[in-house]
C-alpha positions in Angstrom: 0.0 0.0 0.1 1.0 3.4 -0.9 0.2 4.8 2.5 2.2 2.1 4.5 5.4 2.6 5.6 8.1 0.1 4.7 8.2 -2.8 7.4 5.3 -1.5 9.4 6.3 -3.8 12.3 9.9 -2.8 12.4 9.0 0.7 12.2 6.5 0.4 15.4 8.9 -1.4 17.3 11.4 2.1 16.5 9.0 4.2 17.1 8.1 2.5 20.8 11.5 2.4 21.7 12.5 6.0 20.7 9.8 8.7 20.9 7.0 9.3 23.2 4.4 8.7 20.7 1.1 7.2 21.9 0.0 4.1 21.0 -2.8 5.3 18.5 -0.4 7.6 16.7 1.6 4.7 16.0 -1.0 2.2 15.2 -2.3 5.1 12.8 1.1 5.7 11.0 2.2 1.7 10.7 -1.6 0.5 9.6 -1.6 -1.6 12.6 -3.9 -2.3 15.6 -3.8 -0.2 19.0 -3.3 -3.6 21.2 -0.8 -4.9 18.9 1.3 -1.6 19.3 0.8 -2.2 23.3 1.9 -5.7 22.7 5.1 -4.7 21.1 5.5 -2.1 24.0 5.2 -4.5 26.6 7.5 -7.2 24.7 4.7 -9.7 24.0 4.9 -9.3 20.3 7.5 -8.4 17.4 10.1 -10.0 19.5 13.7 -10.5 18.1 12.4 -7.7 15.3 15.2 -5.0 15.0 13.7 -1.7 14.8 13.8 0.7 11.5 14.1 4.3 11.8 11.8 5.9 9.2 13.9 8.9 9.4 16.8 7.4 8.1 14.7 6.1 5.1 13.0 9.6 5.0 9.6 8.3 5.6 9.6 10.9 8.7 11.0 14.1 9.2 12.0 14.6 12.9 10.2 18.0 13.2 6.9 15.9 11.9 8.1 13.5 15.2 8.3 16.3 17.6 5.2 17.7 16.3 3.5 14.7 16.8 4.6 14.0 20.2 3.7 18.1 21.4 0.0 17.0 20.4 -1.6 13.7 21.3 -4.4 14.0 18.4 -2.1 14.5 15.7 -1.6 11.8 13.2 1.8 11.2 11.5 2.2 11.6 7.6 3.9 9.5 5.9 6.6 11.1 3.2 8.2 9.6 0.4 10.9 6.9 0.8 14.3 7.4 0.2 14.8 3.4 0.0 14.8 2.0 -3.5 13.6 -1.4 -3.2 14.9 -3.4 -5.9 12.3 -5.3 -8.5 13.3 -8.7 -8.9 14.0 -9.9 -12.0 11.7 -12.0 -13.9 13.0 -15.3 -15.6 12.0 -16.3 -18.8 12.6 -14.2 -21.9 11.9 -10.6 -22.3 8.8 -9.2 -22.9 8.9 -7.9 -26.5 5.4 -5.1 -27.0 3.4 -6.3 -29.7 4.2 -3.7 -32.2 8.1 -4.8 -32.0 7.5 -8.5 -32.3 7.5 -8.3 -35.9 10.6 -6.7 -36.0 12.3 -9.5 -34.1 13.5 -11.7 -36.7 14.7 -9.1 -38.6 17.0 -8.2 -35.5 18.3 -11.9 -35.5 19.1 -11.7 -38.5 21.3 -9.3 -37.8 22.7 -10.5 -34.7 23.3 -13.7 -36.6 25.5 -12.4 -39.5 27.2 -9.6 -37.4 27.8 -11.1 -34.4 28.1 -15.0 -34.8 30.3 -15.4 -31.5 26.7 -14.6 -30.0 24.7 -18.2 -28.3 21.5 -19.1 -28.5 20.3 -18.3 -25.3 22.3 -14.9 -25.4 20.3 -13.5 -28.6 17.1 -14.8 -26.5 18.2 -12.4 -24.2 18.5 -9.5 -26.2 15.0 -10.1 -28.2 12.8 -12.5 -26.4 12.9 -14.8 -29.3 13.0 -18.9 -29.0 15.7 -21.2 -30.2 13.4 -22.8 -32.8 13.2 -19.4 -34.2 17.0 -18.9 -33.9 17.8 -22.1 -35.7 14.8 -21.6 -38.8 16.7 -18.0 -39.5 20.4 -19.4 -39.5 19.0 -22.5 -41.9 16.8 -20.3 -43.8 13.7 -22.4 -43.2 11.7 -19.8 -41.4 8.7 -19.1 -43.1 9.1 -15.7 -44.0 13.4 -15.9 -44.8 12.9 -14.4 -48.0 11.6 -11.2 -47.0 13.9 -10.5 -44.0 16.4 -7.5 -44.2 18.9 -7.4 -41.1 18.7 -4.5 -38.7 20.0 -3.6 -35.7 18.3 -4.4 -32.7 19.4 -1.6 -30.6 17.3 0.7 -33.6 14.4 -1.3 -33.3 14.2 -0.6 -29.5 14.1 -4.4 -28.9 17.6 -3.7 -26.1 19.5 -1.3 -25.4 23.4 -0.7 -27.0 24.9 -1.2 -23.2 23.0 -5.1 -22.9 24.2 -5.5 -26.8 27.7 -4.8 -26.0 27.6 -6.6 -22.4 26.4 -9.7 -24.5 29.1 -9.8 -27.3 31.9 -8.8 -24.9 31.0 -12.0 -22.9 31.0 -14.1 -25.8 34.3 -13.0 -26.6 35.7 -13.7 -23.6 34.1 -17.1 -23.8 35.4 -17.6 -27.0 38.0 -21.2 -27.4 41.4 -19.7 -28.2 43.4 -21.6 -31.5 45.3 -24.5 -30.6 49.0 -24.9 -31.0 48.6 -27.3 -33.6 46.7 -24.9 -35.9 49.1 -22.2 -35.1 52.3 -24.3 -36.1 50.3 -25.0 -39.7 50.2 -21.3 -40.8 54.7 -21.4 -40.5 56.3 -22.6 -42.9 60.2 -24.6 -42.1 63.1 -23.1 -42.8 63.9 -25.6 -45.5 60.8 -24.7 -47.2 61.4 -20.8 -46.8 64.7 -20.9 -48.3 63.4 -23.6 -51.1 64.3 -22.0 -54.8 60.3 -22.0 -54.9 59.5 -19.9 -51.9 62.4 -17.5 -53.2 61.1 -17.5 -56.7 57.1 -17.2 -55.3 58.9 -13.7 -52.9 60.7 -12.2 -56.2 57.5 -12.7 -58.3 59.6 -15.2 -60.4 58.5 -17.7 -62.7 59.1 -21.1 -60.9 59.9 -23.2 -63.8 62.7 -21.1 -65.2 66.0 -22.1 -63.0 67.3 -19.5 -61.0 70.5 -18.1 -62.6 73.2 -18.4 -60.3 76.9 -16.4 -61.1 79.9 -19.0 -61.1 82.9 -18.4 -59.3 85.7 -18.1 -61.3 88.3 -19.7 -60.8 92.2 -17.8 -60.5 94.6 -19.9 -62.6 98.0 -18.5 -60.5 100.7 -20.5 -63.5 98.4 -18.2 -66.2 98.6 -15.0 -64.0 102.4 -15.1 -63.9 102.7 -15.9 -67.5 100.5 -13.2 -68.4 103.2 -10.8 -66.0 106.5 -12.2 -67.7 105.1 -11.2 -71.2 104.1 -8.1 -70.7 107.6 -7.4 -68.6 109.5 -8.5 -71.9 107.4 -6.9 -74.2 108.4 -3.7 -72.3 112.2 -4.5 -72.1 112.2 -4.7 -76.1 110.4 -1.4 -76.4 113.0 0.0 -74.2 116.1 -1.6 -76.0 114.6 -0.5 -79.6 114.7 3.6 -78.4 118.1 3.3 -77.1 119.3 2.1 -80.6 117.2 5.0 -82.8 119.3 7.4 -80.3 
């Protein structure tokens, strides 16, 4: 009830222990019977219940309590509570308004295409659908597959951007890491990477043509000395001819 304080009996216990209010005033404020308040004051009721301060929770002001203590006929007025009672989360698929339900297949198709890492349970939480519907859209067996258009569920108002980001982040964390063997298959051995085919592929060469290598020219020492002696003798002959002509 809107005019009933939070935890009426606990509030009554506190008012009995901490104020000089009459039983009638406390009973009227907490929506209890005056005899029940009297039993609380006598210790015959509400045993073991810890008192709840209505001033601390913002349901009463101290001035209101003091005013009621001065006037036994004054009835306490409940103020808005500062305590927000959280609503229990409802289990099951998200409720989707009737006007938005026709957009769910388009949203599911968008999620399947753009976030394949999402599990069916996550898609169900985001747009409020069922596993058979998701499977039908994945397999293109949905009765209206030909007319479906991928649409962002945030734009359609089926979920918030924060909810979508949280589900995508959760799916990314749970994604399996690649196996060590799969990584090694993409690496080439030293022999393969230095082979003629690999070098030809790296430099865009024709693998059918052998790579031309410059052969090292062997140095013949005897031929070198013979050449030097021949040049030396020719020089000496030229010098002798010059001397005779003088």
